[in-house]
C-alpha positions as CSV (number, residue, x, y, z in Angstrom):
1,M,112.0,70.1,99.2
2,S,112.4,68.3,102.3
3,F,115.8,68.5,102.7
4,R,118.1,71.4,102.9
5,L,121.7,72.0,103.8
6,R,123.2,75.2,105.0
7,A,127.0,74.9,104.3
8,G,128.9,76.6,107.0
9,A,126.1,77.8,108.9
10,V,126.4,78.9,112.4
11,H,123.5,77.3,114.6
12,T,123.6,78.5,118.0
13,E,120.7,76.3,119.0
14,C,123.1,73.5,118.9
15,V,126.6,73.1,120.4
16,S,127.8,70.2,118.1
17,S,130.1,71.0,115.2
18,A,127.7,68.8,112.9
19,P,126.4,70.7,110.0
20,L,122.8,72.0,109.9
21,V,120.4,70.5,107.8
22,S,116.7,71.6,107.7
23,I,113.9,69.4,107.0
24,N,110.2,69.7,105.9
25,P,108.6,68.3,109.3
26,E,105.5,67.1,107.3
27,S,107.2,65.5,104.3
28,F,109.5,63.8,107.0
29,R,106.4,62.3,108.9
30,A,104.8,61.3,105.6
31,D,108.2,59.5,104.3
32,P,111.5,59.9,106.1
33,Y,113.4,57.6,103.9
34,P,114.5,59.8,101.1
35,T,115.4,62.5,103.4
36,L,117.6,59.9,105.5
37,A,119.2,58.5,102.5
38,R,120.5,61.9,101.3
39,M,121.7,62.3,105.1
40,R,123.6,59.2,104.9
41,A,125.0,60.1,101.6
42,E,125.9,63.9,102.3
43,T,125.7,64.7,105.9
44,P,125.5,61.5,108.2
45,I,125.6,63.4,111.3
46,C,123.9,66.6,111.2
47,F,121.9,69.1,113.4
48,V,118.2,69.5,112.4
49,P,116.8,72.6,113.9
50,E,113.0,71.5,113.3
51,L,113.7,68.4,115.6
52,G,116.0,70.2,118.1
53,A,118.6,67.5,118.0
54,T,121.6,66.1,116.2
55,L,120.7,63.0,114.1
56,L,123.3,60.1,113.4
57,T,122.1,58.4,110.5
58,R,124.8,55.5,109.5
59,R,124.5,52.0,110.9
60,D,128.1,51.8,112.3
61,D,128.1,55.2,113.8
62,I,124.7,54.5,115.7
63,H,125.9,50.7,116.8
64,T,129.2,52.4,118.1
65,C,127.7,55.6,119.9
66,E,124.7,53.4,121.5
67,K,127.5,51.4,123.4
68,N,129.0,54.3,124.7
69,V,126.5,55.3,127.4
70,A,129.2,57.0,129.4
71,V,128.7,59.9,126.4
72,F,125.5,59.1,124.9
73,S,123.2,58.7,127.9
74,S,119.9,57.2,128.3
75,D,119.7,59.2,131.5
76,Q,117.7,62.4,130.3
77,P,116.2,64.0,133.5
78,G,114.2,66.8,131.4
79,G,113.3,64.5,128.6
80,L,109.8,64.0,127.5
81,M,109.6,60.1,128.5
82,N,110.8,61.2,132.1
83,V,108.6,64.1,132.5
84,L,105.3,62.6,131.1
85,M,105.6,58.6,132.1
86,G,108.2,58.6,135.1
87,R,111.9,57.6,135.0
88,N,111.9,54.1,133.8
89,M,114.8,51.7,133.1
90,M,115.3,52.9,129.4
91,R,116.4,56.1,130.8
92,K,119.0,55.0,133.2
93,D,122.4,53.8,132.8
94,G,124.9,51.8,134.5
95,D,124.0,50.0,137.7
96,E,120.5,51.6,137.8
97,H,119.6,50.2,134.6
98,R,121.0,46.9,135.6
99,R,119.3,46.5,138.8
100,E,115.7,47.2,137.0
101,R,116.6,45.1,133.9
102,F,117.7,42.2,136.1
103,V,114.2,42.1,137.7
104,Y,112.4,42.8,134.4
105,Y,114.2,40.9,131.9
106,P,113.7,37.2,133.1
107,A,109.9,37.6,133.2
108,I,110.0,37.9,129.2
109,S,113.4,36.6,128.3
110,P,113.7,34.1,125.4
111,S,113.5,31.0,127.7
112,K,110.4,32.4,129.5
113,V,108.8,33.1,126.1
114,K,109.6,29.7,124.9
115,S,108.2,28.0,128.1
116,Y,105.4,30.2,128.9
117,W,104.4,33.0,126.8
118,S,104.6,31.5,123.3
119,A,101.7,29.0,124.4
120,E,99.7,32.3,125.7
121,F,100.1,34.0,122.2
122,A,99.1,31.1,120.4
123,R,96.0,31.0,122.4
124,L,95.3,34.6,121.8
125,T,95.9,34.3,118.4
126,D,93.2,31.7,117.7
127,V,90.8,33.9,119.8
128,V,91.3,37.1,117.5
129,I,91.2,34.8,114.3
130,G,88.1,33.4,115.7
131,R,86.5,36.8,115.5
132,L,87.4,37.1,111.9
133,S,86.3,33.6,110.8
134,G,83.8,33.9,108.1
135,R,84.2,37.8,107.6
136,R,84.7,39.0,103.9
137,N,86.5,42.2,104.9
138,A,88.6,43.6,107.7
139,D,90.9,46.5,108.5
140,L,94.1,44.6,109.7
141,V,95.1,47.4,111.7
142,T,92.1,47.8,114.0
143,D,90.4,44.1,113.7
144,Y,93.7,42.1,113.9
145,A,96.8,43.8,114.7
146,T,95.6,46.0,117.2
147,A,93.3,43.4,118.8
148,L,96.1,40.8,119.1
149,S,98.9,42.9,120.2
150,G,96.7,44.6,122.8
151,E,95.5,41.2,124.2
152,A,99.0,40.1,124.3
153,L,100.1,43.2,126.0
154,K,97.4,42.7,128.6
155,I,98.7,39.6,129.8
156,L,102.2,40.7,129.7
157,T,101.8,43.6,132.0
158,G,99.2,42.2,134.1
159,L,96.7,44.9,133.4
160,T,94.0,42.3,132.6
161,T,90.9,44.2,133.8
162,I,91.3,46.7,130.6
163,T,90.4,46.6,127.1
164,H,92.7,45.9,124.1
165,A,91.2,49.3,122.9
166,D,92.3,51.0,126.0
167,M,95.9,49.6,125.6
168,D,96.1,50.8,122.3
169,A,94.7,54.4,123.0
170,W,97.3,54.5,126.0
171,S,100.3,53.4,123.8
172,Q,99.4,55.7,121.0
173,T,99.0,58.8,123.4
174,M,102.1,58.2,125.0
175,I,103.9,57.8,121.9
176,D,102.5,61.0,120.8
177,G,103.5,62.7,123.9
178,I,107.1,61.5,124.0
179,A,107.5,62.5,120.4
180,N,105.9,65.8,121.0
181,Y,109.1,68.0,120.4
182,G,107.0,70.8,119.2
183,G,105.5,71.1,122.8
184,D,101.8,71.0,121.8
185,P,100.0,71.5,125.0
186,A,97.0,69.5,123.9
187,I,99.2,66.6,123.2
188,E,100.7,66.7,126.5
189,A,97.3,66.8,128.2
190,R,96.2,63.8,126.6
191,C,99.3,62.0,127.7
192,H,98.7,62.8,131.1
193,R,95.4,61.6,131.1
194,A,96.4,58.2,129.8
195,T,99.3,57.8,132.2
196,A,96.7,58.4,135.1
197,A,94.3,55.9,133.5
198,I,97.2,53.3,133.5
199,D,97.9,54.1,137.4
200,A,94.4,53.4,138.2
201,A,94.5,50.1,136.2
202,I,97.6,49.3,138.2
203,D,95.9,50.1,141.4
204,E,92.9,48.0,140.5
205,R,95.2,44.8,139.9
206,L,97.7,45.4,142.8
207,P,95.8,43.7,145.5
208,E,95.3,40.5,143.3
209,V,98.9,40.0,142.1
210,E,100.1,40.6,145.6
211,A,97.4,37.8,146.9
212,R,98.2,35.4,143.8
213,P,101.3,36.2,142.0
214,D,101.5,35.2,138.4
215,A,104.1,35.6,135.6
216,S,102.9,39.1,134.5
217,L,105.3,42.1,134.6
218,L,103.4,43.8,137.2
219,S,103.6,40.6,139.7
220,V,107.3,39.9,139.1
221,M,108.3,43.6,139.7
222,V,106.1,43.9,142.8
223,A,107.2,40.5,144.2
224,S,110.7,41.8,143.8
225,G,110.1,44.7,146.1
226,M,110.8,47.3,143.5
227,P,109.6,50.7,144.5
228,L,105.8,51.3,143.2
229,D,106.7,54.5,141.4
230,Q,109.4,52.3,139.5
231,V,106.8,49.6,138.8
232,R,104.4,52.2,137.4
233,A,107.2,53.8,135.1
234,N,108.4,50.5,133.8
235,I,104.7,49.3,132.8
236,K,104.2,52.5,131.1
237,L,107.5,52.1,129.3
238,T,105.9,48.3,128.3
239,I,102.8,49.8,127.1
240,S,104.4,52.5,125.1
241,G,106.8,50.4,123.2
242,G,105.1,46.9,123.5
243,Q,101.8,47.6,121.8
244,N,102.8,49.7,118.7
245,E,105.9,47.8,117.7
246,P,104.0,44.4,117.1
247,R,100.8,46.1,116.0
248,D,102.7,48.0,113.2
249,A,104.6,45.1,112.3
250,I,101.8,42.7,111.9
251,A,99.7,45.0,109.9
252,G,102.8,46.3,108.0
253,A,104.1,42.9,107.1
254,V,101.1,41.7,105.6
255,W,100.7,44.8,103.6
256,A,104.2,44.3,102.4
257,L,103.6,40.6,101.6
258,L,100.2,41.3,99.8
259,T,102.0,44.1,97.6
260,H,105.2,41.9,96.7
261,P,103.4,38.6,95.7
262,D,106.9,37.1,94.9
263,Q,107.9,37.6,98.6
264,L,104.5,36.1,99.7
265,A,105.0,32.9,97.7
266,L,108.2,32.3,99.3
267,A,106.6,32.3,102.9
268,L,103.7,30.3,101.8
269,D,105.8,27.6,100.2
270,G,108.2,27.5,103.1
271,M,111.2,28.7,101.5
272,V,111.6,31.6,104.1
273,S,110.3,31.4,107.6
274,W,107.6,33.8,109.1
275,Q,110.6,35.2,111.3
276,Q,112.3,36.0,108.2
277,V,109.5,38.0,106.7
278,F,109.3,39.7,110.5
279,E,112.8,40.8,110.5
280,E,113.0,42.0,107.1
281,Y,109.8,43.9,107.5
282,C,111.4,45.6,110.5
283,R,114.4,46.5,108.5
284,W,112.6,47.7,105.7
285,I,109.9,49.9,107.9
286,A,111.4,50.2,111.4
287,P,108.2,50.4,113.6
288,I,110.6,52.2,116.2
289,G,112.9,54.3,114.0
290,M,114.7,56.4,116.7
291,S,115.9,56.3,120.0
292,P,117.0,59.7,121.8
293,R,120.2,60.3,123.7
294,R,121.6,63.1,125.9
295,I,125.3,63.9,125.7
296,A,126.6,63.3,129.3
297,T,130.2,65.0,128.7
298,D,132.1,66.9,126.1
299,F,133.2,64.5,123.5
300,V,134.7,64.2,120.1
301,F,133.4,61.6,117.9
302,E,135.5,60.2,114.9
303,P,133.5,58.2,112.4
304,D,135.3,55.8,110.4
305,D,134.4,57.8,107.3
306,G,134.1,61.4,107.7
307,P,135.3,64.7,109.7
308,P,135.3,64.4,113.7
309,V,132.2,65.9,115.2
310,R,132.7,67.7,118.7
311,F,129.7,67.4,120.9
312,E,129.2,69.3,124.1
313,A,127.2,68.3,127.3
314,E,123.7,68.1,127.5
315,E,122.8,68.6,123.7
316,R,120.2,66.0,122.4
317,V,121.0,63.2,119.9
318,F,118.7,61.0,117.8
319,L,120.0,57.6,117.0
320,M,118.0,56.6,113.8
321,F,117.4,53.2,113.8
322,G,115.2,53.5,110.7
323,S,118.0,55.0,108.7
324,A,120.5,52.3,110.2
325,N,118.3,49.7,108.8
326,R,118.7,51.1,104.9
327,D,122.3,51.7,105.3
328,E,123.6,51.0,101.8
329,R,127.2,50.1,103.3
330,H,125.3,46.7,104.9
331,F,122.3,46.1,102.8
332,D,122.3,46.0,98.9
333,H,119.3,47.5,97.3
334,A,118.2,48.7,100.8
335,D,114.9,50.3,99.8
336,L,113.6,46.9,98.6
337,F,111.5,44.7,100.7
338,D,113.6,41.3,100.2
339,V,112.7,38.4,102.6
340,T,115.6,36.5,101.7
341,R,118.2,38.8,102.6
342,D,120.8,38.7,105.9
343,T,119.1,41.1,108.3
344,G,121.9,40.4,110.8
345,P,123.4,43.9,110.8
346,S,119.9,45.4,111.5
347,L,119.3,47.5,114.6
348,T,115.6,47.1,114.8
349,F,116.0,46.2,118.6
350,G,119.0,48.5,119.2
351,A,122.3,47.5,120.4
352,G,124.4,47.2,123.7
353,P,123.1,47.5,127.2
354,H,119.8,48.9,126.1
355,F,119.0,46.3,123.6
356,C,115.0,45.7,123.9
357,A,114.0,43.7,126.5
358,G,110.8,42.6,124.7
359,A,112.4,41.3,121.5
360,A,112.0,37.7,122.1
361,A,108.2,38.4,123.0
362,S,107.7,40.6,119.9
363,R,109.5,37.9,117.5
364,S,107.4,35.2,119.1
365,L,104.1,37.0,118.9
366,V,104.4,38.2,115.2
367,G,106.7,35.9,113.5
368,D,105.5,32.7,115.4
369,H,101.8,33.3,115.7
370,A,100.3,36.2,114.1
371,L,101.7,36.0,110.7
372,P,101.5,32.4,110.2
373,G,98.1,32.3,112.0
374,L,96.5,34.7,109.6
375,F,97.5,33.3,106.3
376,E,96.9,29.5,107.5
377,R,93.8,29.9,109.3
378,L,92.1,32.7,107.2
379,G,93.7,32.3,103.8
380,T,95.5,35.0,101.8
381,P,93.3,38.0,101.6
382,S,93.6,41.1,99.2
383,L,93.8,44.6,99.5
384,D,90.4,45.9,99.3
385,P,90.4,47.7,95.8
386,R,87.4,50.1,97.1
387,A,89.6,51.6,99.8
388,E,92.1,54.3,99.5
389,P,95.7,53.3,99.2
390,V,97.5,52.3,102.5
391,R,99.2,55.0,104.0
392,F,102.0,55.0,106.8
393,G,102.8,57.6,109.2
394,G,105.5,58.7,111.5
395,W,109.3,58.7,111.8
396,A,110.2,58.2,115.3
397,F,107.4,55.6,115.3
398,R,106.1,54.3,112.0
399,G,103.2,52.1,110.6
400,P,100.3,51.8,108.3
401,L,97.2,53.7,109.3
402,S,94.9,51.4,108.0
403,V,95.1,47.9,105.8
404,P,91.6,47.1,104.4
405,V,91.5,43.8,103.1
406,R,88.9,41.2,101.9
407,W,88.7,37.5,101.3
408,D,87.0,36.0,98.4
409,R,84.9,33.4,100.1
410,T,82.3,31.0,98.3
């Protein structure tokens, strides 16, 4: 069993009144969706001792609470992200958050993506696809998705002297670090080494962007006069989420299409857009499945459906975006991959003041370039029958570990 409810149990580890639910961490990492479905049905707000947090699993509860930053605060002084990466704008609320977002957001806003970054993404897609041209076999995670998302993130951040492999390794190491709720010292040590390497890459680029400003986030933030420690923290934030989300969406969406040929036919025939494919994939398997919050003050939350839940200051809450995106109250047959569905209610990029600043860039890279580019330029591959079945991993961050494919070329 991966789910165990102890009705009426006293749980001194947590001060909320939510019922206590135990999970099997290994099963949850391998596939969190069956457990989350049971939570939505039976205990939509529950305390999970293995994670040390109260989980909100229904879409409407998450949508409401995420906007209430006075209670469900992103400011987490002792949180893993702050400790390991520095206090970035995601971990700030109110005026503090708005000041940094005011500088950061215009550099990757929808208008900036359309006027500048989209052409850059098209160029990089051509380069990465060129490396695969003529090949019969590839792993779409390492050979395509990792390379393309890493190259795009290099120019977005301004860290152009590193390799895309560096970018991916640093991102994954920071992701492992900020999800290290078990306190593994080896994971923490690796994260510190990665953040030190990012600081060194920033230092290497600083003289150039100061002398010759460009469109990158590093250049824009430095030119604004933002203190260097905040610049460093926000670059690390961008790397931690800006590499894995498009990487996992690219490789995962291709896998989803290859395993659902009827859905692939709709995209290839132009019956649905590649953006619809991207949005539905991210609803179905959310690359970023959770966002943590700190309870800033005692509070009683009254959901539309269910008993009130009492929260007390300083406890930890996880907003389970991956669960919200499969909420049966908003999505019919929510466990099915259906590129024709309305994904409007999904919370792939969050909601409220912390709505993902990089959403437009991600949509452009994946939906406008990576997905159509692969199928149009290289043709439709097939999953390599000689390889092991594709496996996914993670619940806070989730994606395919490997997607081996082949092209039948004459």
